[in-house]
Structure formats: C-alpha cells, structure tokens
N, C-alpha and C positions, 0 to 999 in steps of 0.2 A: 441174489434176491429173487423172491417168488411173488410176494404180495406187496403192493404199494397203495397205501390208504390215504386219500385226500382228507384233510381236516381244515376247516376254515380257521385262518390264523387270528381272527378277531374274537375267538371264543376260547377263553381259558378253560371253561368246563369241558368242551369237546376235545381240546388238546389233552387234558388230563385223562379223560375217558379213553382216548385213543391209545394210551400207553398200555391198556389192558387188552387190546385187540389181537395181539399176536402177529401183527403185520411186520414184515421184514424192513419196510421203509415207511415212515410217516412223511407225507408231503404237506408241509405247512403252506396253505394256499393264500397268497396275496392277490390273486387274480379274480377269476369268475365268481367265487363265493363271497367276495367282500365288496360291499357297496362303495362307490367313490368317496362318500363322506366318512368311511371307516378305514380308509387305507392307512392313514398315519397311526391310528390306534392299533391296527393289525400289525404293522411293523414293530411297534413297541412291544406288543404281547409276544410276537414271534421271537424277537431277540431275547426277551426274558426267559421264555421257555427253552430256547437253545442253550442259554448260559447254564441252565440247571444240569443239562447233559445226563439225565438219569434214565434215559430210555435205552433198552437193549436193541431197539431198532435204529437203523440209519435215519438221520434227519435231513430231509431235503426241503428246500423252499421253492415254491413256484412263484416266480416274480411276474410282473406284468410285461407284456410283449415290448420288444425294443421300439416298435412304432408308436407306443403310447406316450413316450417321454417320461414314464414313471420308473423305468428300470434302474436308473442311477440312484434314485432315492431309496428304492428297495434294497439295492446292494449295500449302500452306505449304512443302512440300518441293521442288516442281518449278517453280513460277512464278518464283522468284528466278533460276533457271537459264535463263529466257527461251525457253520452247518457242514454236513458231509458233502452236500452237493446243491446245485441249483437246477431246477426244471425250467426250461425256456419254452414258453408257448409260442405258437405261430412262427416257428423257425422256418425261414424260407430258403435255406441252403447252408452249406458249410461256412460261408462267409459270416453268417450270424453267430455261429458257434465260435469262430475265430475272434470276432469282435467281443463277445462276452468273455472269452478267455483272457483277452487283453485287459478288460476292465477288472476281472478277478485278480489278475496278477498285480495290479496297482493296489487294490484293497488288501491283498495278502501281504504285500511289502509294507504297507502302512500299519498293519496290525501284527507284525511279527509272526505271520503264518507261513509255513513252508510253501514255496512256489509250486503250484500245481496241486495242492492238497484238496482244493475244492473241485469236485467233479461236476460234469454237465450232462443232463439228460434232456434232450430236445424233443418236442412234439413236432413231427415232421410232415403232417398232412392236413393242417387246419386251413390251408388256402390252396387253391388250384395251382398257383405258382410253386408252392412248396412240394406238391406231389411230383411235378416235373423235375425238381431240383434234388430229389432224394439221394441220388448217386453222388452228390458233391460233399456229403458228410464224411466220407472216407478220407482220412488224413487231415481233417479240419483241426483237430486238437487232441493231444494226449489225455486231456481231461475227460473225453467222451466215455460215459459209463453205460451207454445203451441208446437205443432209439425207440420211441413210442409214437403212437398215432392217435388221432381223434376224428370222430365222425360228426359231432354236433356242430362245430364251427364250420366245417366243410359243407354240411348240408345247408346251412344258412347262406353261405357264399354262393353256392351254385343254384340255390332256389329249390332244392328238393324238399318235398313235404315230409319225407321220412327216409331214414337210411336203410330200413329193412322192409322186406315184402311181407305178405300175409302169413308166410310160414316162419317168419323170424330170421330169414337169411338176409345177408347184406345184398342190396341191389348193386348193379354193375359198377358204378363209380366208386362206391365204398369198398367193394370187394377188391377193386384195383388198388385203392389206397392202402388197404391192409396188406396185400401182396407186395406192393412196392416197399413197405416198411420192412417186411421180412428180408427182402432181397438187399435193401440198402444196409440193414444191420449186418447181414452176412458179409457184404462187401467191405464194411468198416471194421469187421472183426469184433463186434460188440453184441451184447444180448438184445433180442427183440422183445419188447414189452407190449402186450396187447392192451387195447383201450378199455374204457369202462363199459359196464352194462347198466344202463339207467334204471331198468325195472328191478330194483334191488329186492323187492318182496318176492319175486318169482325165482326162488332158489333152484327149482328144478331146471328151468330154462337156463339159468345162470351156470349151473353145473355142466350142462351140455355145451355151453359156450366156452367154458374153461377147457373141457376135454378136447374140443375141436381145435382150440388155439394151441394146446400142448402138442397135439398130433401133428399140426402143421409146422411146428418149429419155434413157436414163441416159448420163452422160458420163464415168463412172469406176466402178471396182469395187474392193472390198476383197479382199485375199489373205491366206491363212494359211500359205503356203509360198513360198519364193523362186522355185521352179520355175513358179509361176503368173504371176509378174510379166511376163515377156516376152509371154505370151499376152494378158494384159490390155492391155499397151502397144500391141500390134499391132492389137487389136480396136478400141481407142478412139482411135487416131490416124487422122485423116481420110485417105483415099486421095488419090493425086495427081489422079485423075479427079474426085473430089468437090471438091477444092480448086479445080481448074481451072474446073469448072462453076459453083461458087459465085462465083468472081471474075467470070465472064461475066454472071451474074445481077445482081451488084452494079453492074457497068459498064453493063448494059442499063438499069437503073433510073436511073442517073446521067444517061444520055443521053436518057431519056424525059421528064425534067423532073417536073412535078407530077402526072402521070397515075398511076393506081393499078395499071396493067398495063404489061407490056413483053413483048418477044418474044426468046426465046433458042432457037437451033437450030430455028426454025420452029414453036416451041410457045409458047403464051401462059403467062406467069408473073404472079402477083399478089403482093400484100404478104406473105402468109404464106410464099411461096417466098423473098422477100427476107430475111425474118427468119431463116428456116432457113439461108440462105446466109451471113448475117452471123455466125450462131452457129458454123457450120463453120469459117469463117475465123478466128474468135476461138480456137477449139480448136486450129487449125493453128498459130497464132502461139505458143500456150502450149507446143506440142510442138516448137517451133523449126523449123517447116517454111516459114514466111514471114518 
C-alpha cells in the first residue's frame, strides 16, 4: 500500500466518490470526522458500503479509541461486513493491539470469518505515553499491517500551538514522534506509514513532504483529500531507474555466491544494499511494476 485516504463513514456520497480516487486503501472513518450524534448512522453506512465490496482498494475502518467505550459497538457493526482491516487510533502500546486482536477474534468466529483475516493498523504517537511505548508493538499481533503516526492529537495533548515551524519543518517533539514511528515499524517488521498533511490545497509543499517521507524510509502516506492521492502514489512508487538498479544488485549477489559483497556499475555493494534492493522490488511488485 502507498496511499491511504480517509473518508467520513457517515457520507455515502463521499464514500462513493472515494472509489474513483485511485487510493490503495480507503479508511472509513468512524472517529474524528463523525460527530457523536452521527456515530450510529456512520456505522450503518460503513457496514453497507463494506458489504458491496466493489472497491479495488483495501477497505479499513478507523474505529473510536479503546478509551472512549465506543470501540465494541464499532466492531459489532462493521466486522460482520468483512473489512480488510481496522485502524486503531490513540494506541498506547502493544497491549492495545493485543486487546483489539482478541476482540476481532471473537467477532470473526461469530461471523464465520477466518481467524486473523482482519488486519490492524495502529496510530502510535497520538499521546505522549504512546510515543514512549512505540517499541512494544513488535510481536504484539500477527495481524499488524503497519504502524502510522499522528501530529494533531499529540499537539493538543502537549499544548503545542503548531507541529511545524515557519519553514514547514516539524518541531522537535513531532520530529521525534515521526522518527520513533519509523524505528518502531522497522523493529516490528511492518511498513511505516506517514501521517496526513493538513494543507491539502498546497500540493507543492505536499509533494515535498511525500518525497522526504519516502527518502527517510516511509513506504506509504495517509491523505485527507482525493487530490493528494496521485501525489502520494507517484512519490511512493519506485522509479524505473531504482527498479532497474535493484534488479542488478540482486543479480550481482546471486552471481557472487556466499560472499557478503558484490560489484554493481563499478561500485562495491554489501548486504544492506541487497536488503534495500529487495525492499524496492517488493514495493514495485505491489505497485504492479514487475
């Protein structure tokens, strides 16, 4: 997955329009974009949309946080409709993923869904406590499909007026949360998904944000507007040059046998280069390039 588009689950019109966005994942949102008085209606609409299953994209549902007391009702409404996964906001450690996994197992059993079929994508930096617990997601559940992070809720919790400075760069606390997400995802062996870019009309700045995220090791990014999806897909799809070079790195190691180094274009490459090349080729396959 490269692009993950949030869609308010209480809007049938926006859900239908999102099908045309080209996003790899649609996140049917039951949390922040839905008013308390609309939660039940959002659950009903989301379940109906999921049952149609006509989207080429994966369909995830962002439920309400475990601390709200609304999660069980969310799951009871949408799991029978077989979403591909659940996004868990305000996850404060691996124990939250383990708890959600146990809840999903019950719902899967009750609805004749294969055990473990429903994946989990937690947002791991929305509270200060969560940032310090990011390392605990490794091994928390085989359902884990990635880790992502958020700046808006964290800024509210710590009292920051903004997450970025006048140049558009993240300030210290948020840069730390972003880096922690990358490291925690690597430790857990799952993709790192970059957070949203709220200024959705500023596509130039957004493109730069995507390029920097891909450079640093993120393999996907969340979107809040369909116009952001093509920019994300372009940034996180490996270039032809990168794919070609990666193929040659893999081939060079295959020819080199048991040695830990090989030569490509007159330059020495070692095992870290091989690992990077294999990851690029895996991303290219998912994007349909190979």
